[in-house]
C-alpha positions in Angstrom: 132.9 118.2 61.8 136.5 119.1 61.6 138.1 122.6 61.0 138.4 123.6 57.5 141.8 124.2 55.8 140.8 127.9 55.2 139.3 128.5 58.8 142.3 127.2 60.3 144.6 129.3 57.8 142.6 132.4 59.1 143.0 131.7 62.8 146.7 131.1 62.1 146.8 134.5 60.2 144.9 136.2 62.9 146.6 134.9 65.9 150.1 133.4 64.8 153.5 135.3 64.4 153.8 134.2 60.8 151.9 131.9 58.3 153.4 128.5 59.4 152.9 129.4 63.2 150.9 126.7 64.8 152.6 125.9 67.8 152.3 129.3 69.6 149.9 128.8 72.6 147.7 132.0 71.1 147.0 129.9 67.7 146.4 126.5 69.9 143.9 128.4 72.0 142.0 130.2 68.9 142.0 126.7 67.3 140.5 124.8 70.2 137.9 127.4 70.7 136.8 127.3 67.3 136.4 123.1 67.9 134.9 123.5 71.3 132.0 126.2 70.0 131.4 123.7 67.1 131.0 120.7 69.5 129.1 122.6 71.9 126.2 123.5 69.1 126.3 119.8 68.5 125.7 118.8 72.0 123.2 121.0 72.4 121.2 119.1 69.7 122.2 115.7 70.4 122.0 115.4 74.1 122.6 111.8 74.5 125.8 112.0 72.5 128.1 111.0 75.5 131.3 110.5 73.4 131.2 113.7 71.8 130.7 115.2 75.2 133.6 113.5 76.9 135.6 115.0 73.9 134.4 118.2 74.4 135.4 118.3 78.0 139.0 117.1 77.2 139.3 119.9 74.7 138.2 122.6 77.3 140.5 121.0 79.8 143.6 121.4 77.1 142.5 125.1 76.4 142.5 125.7 80.4 145.9 124.2 80.6 147.0 126.2 77.8 145.6 129.4 79.1 147.3 128.8 82.5 150.7 128.6 80.4 150.0 131.8 79.0 149.1 133.7 81.8 152.6 132.5 83.3 154.8 133.6 80.6 152.7 136.4 78.7 150.2 138.2 80.7 149.5 140.8 77.9 148.9 138.1 75.3 146.5 136.4 77.7 144.7 139.6 78.0 144.5 139.9 74.2 143.5 136.7 73.3 140.5 136.5 76.0 139.0 139.5 74.6 139.6 138.6 71.0 137.8 135.1 71.5 135.4 136.3 74.0 136.0 133.4 76.5 136.0 133.6 80.3 139.6 133.6 81.7 
């Protein structure tokens, strides 16, 4: 199930610089993390859904690349987002 507009706006408000900030790495990582958690629950229930599993792996890879970028550019922001989202860094 895709992320709702309200959930997305809440994430943008929490991690973005302003209400229209959807391009910053912090917001993108937060949105990807939300989608990853939803898909992880789906894959746990539907073990043979390999198409969703492939999409999940792609999302995790994309988030990993964004985290690598963030650690290169803004280390303090990287540490904050790792703590806020409770993900491994």
